[in-house]
ZAMARGU-4260 file (C-alpha; in steps of 0.2 Angstrom, whole numbers, plus 5000, padded with zeros to 4 digits):
<rodrens>
0) 4993/5183/4906 | 4978/5172/4912 | 4979/5157/4924 | 4980/5144/4910 | 4997/5152/4904
5) 5004/5152/4922 | 5000/5134/4927 | 5006/5117/4921 | 4994/5115/4907 | 5005/5100/4900
10) 4996/5090/4913 | 4981/5090/4902 | 4991/5079/4890 | 4998/5067/4902 | 4990/5050/4902
15) 4988/5043/4920 | 4987/5024/4923 | 4969/5020/4926 | 4962/5018/4944 | 4946/5011/4950
20) 4937/5023/4962 | 4927/5031/4949 | 4921/5014/4941 | 4914/5006/4957 | 4895/5002/4953
25) 4882/5007/4966 | 4872/4991/4971 | 4867/4986/4988 | 4866/4968/4984 | 4885/4967/4980
30) 4897/4957/4991 | 4911/4969/4993 | 4928/4960/4990 | 4936/4976/4982 | 4946/4988/4993
35) 4960/4980/5003 | 4955/4983/5021 | 4954/4971/5036 | 4938/4961/5033 | 4936/4960/5051
40) 4935/4979/5053 | 4944/4987/5068 | 4949/4982/5086 | 4935/4983/5099 | 4948/4993/5109
45) 4947/5006/5095 | 4928/5006/5095 | 4928/5009/5114 | 4941/5023/5113 | 4930/5031/5100
50) 4915/5031/5111 | 4924/5038/5125 | 4935/5051/5116 | 4934/5069/5121 | 4943/5080/5109
55) 4942/5099/5108 | 4938/5101/5089 | 4941/5119/5089 | 4959/5116/5092 | 4973/5110/5080
60) 4981/5093/5084 | 4997/5092/5093 | 5009/5097/5079 | 5022/5084/5084 | 5009/5070/5087
65) 5019/5066/5103 | 5008/5051/5109 | 5008/5042/5092 | 5026/5046/5089 | 5031/5039/5106
70) 5020/5023/5104 | 5028/5019/5086 | 5045/5022/5093 | 5042/5010/5107 | 5033/4997/5095
75) 5048/4997/5082 | 5062/5001/5094 | 5068/5016/5083 | 5072/5034/5086 | 5056/5044/5087
80) 5064/5058/5076 | 5064/5045/5061 | 5045/5045/5061 | 5035/5057/5050 | 5016/5057/5047
85) 5005/5058/5032 | 4987/5055/5026 | 4989/5036/5023 | 5005/5029/5015 | 4999/5039/4999
90) 5001/5055/5008 | 5019/5050/5013 | 5024/5044/4996 | 5017/5060/4988 | 5029/5070/5000
95) 5044/5059/4995 | 5041/5061/4977 | 5040/5080/4979 | 5058/5081/4985 | 5065/5065/4976
100) 5058/5067/4958 | 5063/5081/4947 | 5058/5082/4928 | 5065/5068/4919 | 5070/5058/4934
105) 5069/5039/4931 | 5060/5028/4943 | 5060/5010/4943 | 5046/4999/4949 | 5038/4982/4945
110) 5022/4980/4935 | 5008/4977/4939 | 5009/4987/4955 | 5000/5001/4965 | 4994/5013/4951
115) 4992/5029/4961 | 5011/5029/4965 | 5014/5027/4946 | 5003/5042/4942 | 5011/5053/4955
120) 5028/5049/4947 | 5021/5054/4930 | 5013/5070/4937 | 5029/5075/4945 | 5038/5074/4928
125) 5047/5058/4932 | 5049/5043/4920 | 5042/5027/4926 | 5050/5011/4921 | 5046/4994/4927
130) 5051/4975/4928 | 5037/4965/4921 | 5030/4951/4932 | 5027/4936/4920 | 5011/4926/4920
135) 5021/4911/4915 | 5031/4913/4931 | 5015/4915/4941 | 5018/4933/4943 | 5032/4929/4956
140) 5043/4944/4960 | 5061/4940/4953 | 5074/4949/4964 | 5088/4945/4952 | 5079/4953/4938
145) 5075/4969/4948 | 5094/4970/4953 | 5099/4968/4935 | 5087/4981/4929 | 5092/4994/4941
150) 5105/5006/4935 | 5114/5022/4941 | 5102/5032/4930 | 5088/5028/4941 | 5084/5040/4955
155) 5072/5029/4965 | 5066/5011/4966 | 5048/5009/4973 | 5041/4992/4979 | 5024/4989/4987
160) 5028/4975/5000 | 5017/4965/5002 | 5013/4967/4984 | 4998/4975/4977 | 4988/4967/4968
165) 4995/4949/4971 | 4997/4950/4990 | 5014/4941/4989 | 5029/4945/5001 | 5047/4949/4997
170) 5057/4943/5012 | 5067/4955/5022 | 5083/4946/5016 | 5078/4950/4998 | 5074/4968/5002
175) 5091/4970/5010 | 5099/4963/4994 | 5089/4976/4984 | 5094/4990/4996 | 5112/4986/4996
180) 5113/4985/4976 | 5104/5002/4976 | 5116/5009/4987 | 5130/5004/4976 | 5121/5013/4961
185) 5116/5028/4971 | 5097/5024/4970 | 5085/5029/4984 | 5073/5014/4989 | 5055/5017/4994
190) 5046/5002/5002 | 5028/5004/5004 | 5022/4993/5017 | 5003/4998/5017 | 4999/4979/5019
195) 5013/4976/5031 | 5003/4974/5046 | 4995/4957/5040 | 5012/4949/5041 | 5025/4947/5055
200) 5033/4964/5059 | 5050/4955/5059 | 5048/4955/5040 | 5047/4974/5039 | 5061/4984/5031
205) 5059/4996/5046 | 5071/4983/5054 | 5085/4988/5041 | 5096/5003/5045 | 5101/5010/5028
210) 5104/5028/5023 | 5096/5025/5006 | 5080/5018/5012 | 5062/5025/5016 | 5049/5014/5023
215) 5030/5019/5023 | 5016/5011/5033 | 4998/5014/5035 | 4985/5011/5049 | 4971/5009/5035
220) 4973/4991/5031 | 4978/4979/5045 | 4972/4990/5060 | 4956/4994/5051 | 4957/5013/5052
225) 4954/5017/5033 | 4943/5032/5036 | 4955/5040/5048 | 4969/5041/5035 | 4984/5039/5046
230) 5000/5034/5038 | 5019/5036/5043 | 5036/5036/5035 | 5052/5029/5044 | 5067/5039/5038
235) 5084/5034/5046 | 5095/5046/5036 | 5096/5064/5043 | 5098/5072/5026 | 5082/5063/5019
240) 5073/5069/5035 | 5077/5087/5032 | 5071/5085/5014 | 5055/5077/5020 | 5052/5092/5032
245) 5054/5104/5018 | 5040/5098/5009 | 5029/5093/5024 | 5014/5102/5029 | 5008/5104/5047
250) 4993/5093/5054 | 4993/5079/5041 | 4981/5069/5052 | 4968/5073/5064 | 4968/5072/5083
255) 4955/5058/5082 | 4966/5049/5070 | 4980/5050/5082 | 4971/5044/5097 | 4963/5029/5088
260) 4980/5024/5080 | 4987/5023/5097 | 4973/5012/5103 | 4975/5001/5088 | 4993/4999/5090
265) 4991/4993/5108 | 4979/4979/5103 | 4991/4966/5095 | 4979/4952/5099 | 4966/4959/5087
270) 4979/4960/5073 | 4986/4942/5076 | 4968/4935/5077 | 4964/4944/5060 | 4980/4936/5052
275) 4975/4919/5057 | 4957/4920/5052 | 4962/4928/5035 | 4974/4913/5032 | 4960/4901/5035
280) 4948/4909/5024 | 4960/4913/5010 | 4966/4895/5010 | 4948/4889/5007 | 4945/4902/4994
285) 4961/4897/4984 | 4957/4879/4986 | 4940/4881/4977 | 4944/4895/4965 | 4960/4886/4958
290) 4948/4874/4949 | 4943/4887/4937 | 4955/4902/4939 | 4974/4905/4940 | 4979/4911/4957
295) 4996/4920/4956 | 5009/4920/4969 | 5002/4926/4986 | 5006/4926/5005 | 4993/4916/5015
300) 4990/4930/5028 | 4987/4945/5016 | 4969/4948/5012 | 4971/4952/4994 | 4976/4941/4979
305) 4975/4941/4960 | 4963/4930/4951 | 4964/4926/4933 | 4953/4918/4921 | 4947/4917/4902
310) 4937/4931/4896 | 4931/4945/4907 | 4934/4939/4925 | 4928/4956/4932 | 4912/4954/4924
315) 4910/4936/4929 | 4912/4941/4947 | 4901/4956/4945 | 4886/4947/4937 | 4887/4935/4952
320) 4886/4949/4964 | 4904/4950/4969 | 4913/4967/4968 | 4932/4966/4965 | 4945/4978/4958
325) 4946/4976/4939 | 4963/4970/4933 | 4964/4985/4921 | 4967/4996/4936 | 4984/4988/4937
330) 4993/4991/4921 | 4997/4981/4910 | 4984/4969/4916 | 4966/4968/4908 | 4950/4962/4915
335) 4954/4944/4913 | 4961/4947/4930 | 4953/4954/4946 | 4960/4958/4963 | 4950/4950/4976
340) 4950/4954/4995 | 4944/4940/5006 | 4928/4943/5015 | 4924/4939/5033 | 4916/4922/5028
345) 4921/4913/5012 | 4904/4903/5011 | 4894/4917/5004 | 4907/4921/4991 | 4908/4903/4985
350) 4889/4901/4985 | 4888/4916/4973 | 4902/4910/4962 | 4897/4892/4961
</rodrens>
């Protein structure tokens, strides 16, 4: 028996929803408004920490990540044993899917939403179903429709909040409604707050104490540590914690990543300043773009938004030297839409487009 007969060869026949990393053109003249990082980079305190950092690279990181775990416990006011780490929020949801999704398990989401989560569900043998966001309703997330679509046959409900690609926010009260309905139907709720640091932490689902809830966070976006790949999961339920531990591997993040994440967490001034600047820039961009394009529901402080137009909107932006994420990366959208990340300054963007 050779290796082909031993491994999951059925994966070759699985169609994975499209991503965008392999389609990014390489041009130095492009204004990059694609990946959803903080347009203002990272905190000066983090940069200073990096300059002064002394780490013994021949040693493994602290397997418990004690310093970061304690910092997050204080920041959120939660039990430090409820915090688990992964390489970005992706690394965390991959582990959740490993223990939560078995072959044929039904997972409910919304569409469009973060494509890589959908592909991981499919690879795990799960069946992904979704509530379609409607263009005629400005792509606004309908909580009532989500609740009505959720059944006891679903194993898990996944929501990226703030939502990717629109940047809109489902309020904490609405999340609580979803979690309570899911509890009645025996459904696990996974809230991916990768963009959560762009909005007030009072809106985070981490503030909910529910047995059927797992919340994911990342230092890649708001705190500007994308290259460090530091993510974490908050799990209140003891049984779910034990399941996460069973699929977890040691040392998911580096010692450098831990040290810089702690420094970033301590600079709330940078984060708040970023939110205010993003809100100002985003308002001006929307004011100008809505003359030509549809701007679906979005939150003023998240750096991403969906932009729709007639024809190939992605090509329209690209020909004018603006790199976005093509709508086709978010099924069932096509390239008449793009996801735009606001730049540091809107003037250059508007000059190129108009």
